[in-house]
N, C-alpha and C positions, 0 to 999 in steps of 0.2 A: 357257791357259784355267783358270779356277778349278775345282777338283774339286767336283762337285755335293754330295758328302757334307759338304764344309766350307763351302759357300756359305751366306751369311746375308744377309737383306735387311732394312733398316730404312727405313720410310717417314717422312721428316722432315716431318710434317704433322699438324695437328689435324683436318683435313677428314674428316667422316664420309662424304662422297661418294667421296673418293679411297680411303678404307679399304674401302668397299663394292665399288668397282670391282675392286680387286686381289683381294678375297676371292672375288667371283663368278668371276673369271678363274682361280681355283685357284692363286694365287701365295702361297706361305708368306711371312709377314713379321711384324714387330712395328712398332708406330708409336711415334714419340717427337717431342714438340714441339721444334722447332729452337731456339726462344728468340731468334730474330733480330729486331732492331729494324728493321721494314720501313720506317718513316719515315726512319731514318738512311740505309738503303741507297738509298732514293729520292732523298734530298737529295744524296748523294754521286754519284748517277748521273743527274743532271738533264740531261746532254747526250745521253742515250740516247733512241732512239725507243721508243714503247710496247712493241713486240714485243721489242726488245733488253732493256728493263727487266724484262719478265716472265722472260726467261732469266737475267738477272743475279740476280734475287730467288731463283730456283730454285737457282742455283749457290751463293748465300750460305747457303741453308738446308741443302743437301747437305753443304757443307764444314763447317758448324758441328757437325753431328751426326757427321760422319766423323772429326773431330778427337777426339771423345769415344770413338768406337768404330772405331779404325783398321783392325781386321780384318774389318769388315763392309762390304758394299755398301750405300750409302745413296742413296735416291731422293728428290730434292727437287723440288717443283713449286710454281708460283705463277701467278697470272693478273693481267693488266692489261686495262682496258677503255678504249678510245679512242672518244671521242664529241665531235663538234662542235669538233674541233681541240684537245681537251684530254684529260686523264686523269680518270677517275671512280674515286673511292675508296669504301670501305664507308661507308654512312650511319650516323650516330651516333644517330638516333632514327627512329621510324616516321613521324613527320611529315616528316623529311628524305627518307626513302625514298619517301613518297608524292609529294613535290615532284619528286624525281628521275625516277620512273617517268612522271609526267605530262609532264615535259620530253622524255623519250625516245620517247613513243608516236608512232607513225606515221613514225618516223625511223630511219635506219640507224646501226649502230655496229659496232665490231670488238672481238672478245674474243680476247686472246692468252693461250695457255697455255704457260708455259715449263717445261722439264724439265732435270734434271741428275742424273747418276749419278756418285758419288764413292767413292773407296776410299783408305785411307792418307793422308787429308788432302789429296787432289788430285782434281780433276774429270777423270773418264775420258771423259765424253761429255756433251753438252748440246745442246739444240735448242728450237725453239718451233713451235707449230702455231696457226693463226688460223682463227676462224669469223667469217663476215660475217653479221650478223644485222639484221633489220628488225622492229621491233615494229609490230603493227597499231594502228589507231586505236580502241582499246578505250574503253568508256564510263567515266565517273566511278563509276557504280554497280558495274561489274565490278572496277574498281581497289579500291574500298572492300571488296568481298567478298574479293578476293585478299589484301589486307593483313590482314584479320581472320582469314582461314584460316591464313595463314603465321605471322603474329606476328613476334616478335623474332628468329627465325632469319634473317630477311632482313637483319639488321644484321651478320651474319657472312659475307656473300657480296658480292663486288664487283658493282655494278650493281643491288643490292637486288632480285634475282630469282633463282629457282631454276627450271630447266627441267622438273624432275620434277613430276608431278602437275598441279595447276591452273596452274602457271607456264607450261606449254606453250601455254596459250590467250592469253598475252601477245603471241605472235609470229605474223607473217604469212608470214615466209620466213627460212630459215636456210641458208646455204651453208657447209658445213663439217662436221666429224665430231662426232657426238653426244658422244663421250667428251671431245673438246676443250672443249665447252661445260661439261661437268661438272667440268673442271679436271684431267683426267689423260688425255691422248691415248694411248690404250691400245696401239694397234698399234706405234708406235715404241718404247714402253716395253718391250713384250714382246719385240720384236726384240733390243733391247740386253740384256735379262735372259737371253735365250737365248745371245747372243754371249759373255757373260762367264761363263756356266755356272750362273747362279742357278736357271734352270728348264730343262727338257729341250728339246733342239732337235728 
């Protein structure tokens, strides 16, 4: 087990939500953009199921940063959204986000959050957690208000929604962990960080 005095954690993510979750949990870390071409990873992993793809993306991000910082523990994370038999990616415009949310309202989808922990350029652990989600049949007026309130931040998240704040009103039911929806399933992450000595057991 790594000596806690030498332990160092890098979060391989630009996500503000993931940074906030680790900060609130009292985990010391620094954040660094992995710089991974997600489209290239998806193209090379077309045979994978959505949950497996989320884990593969997390592994790719953890490995990319670990190769630059071999002495650090690196946490990678990513999400995929499975809807109507296909994968949903980030919207490129608010008009596209509106169309996507309109299509998803009143219907179920699955949100997969992949995780990976790497050190010395190798993945030491990885996994995936899934939330089963159903949007309620919200009105066009509510959708317009939501898009106006959130703005272009919705273009940075898969599915064009954030569960925080007003986004909670988009949903009628969620089966799964709240942290999974936010993009960082905290309980398994904390278990692994304790196991390798990054945080106290």
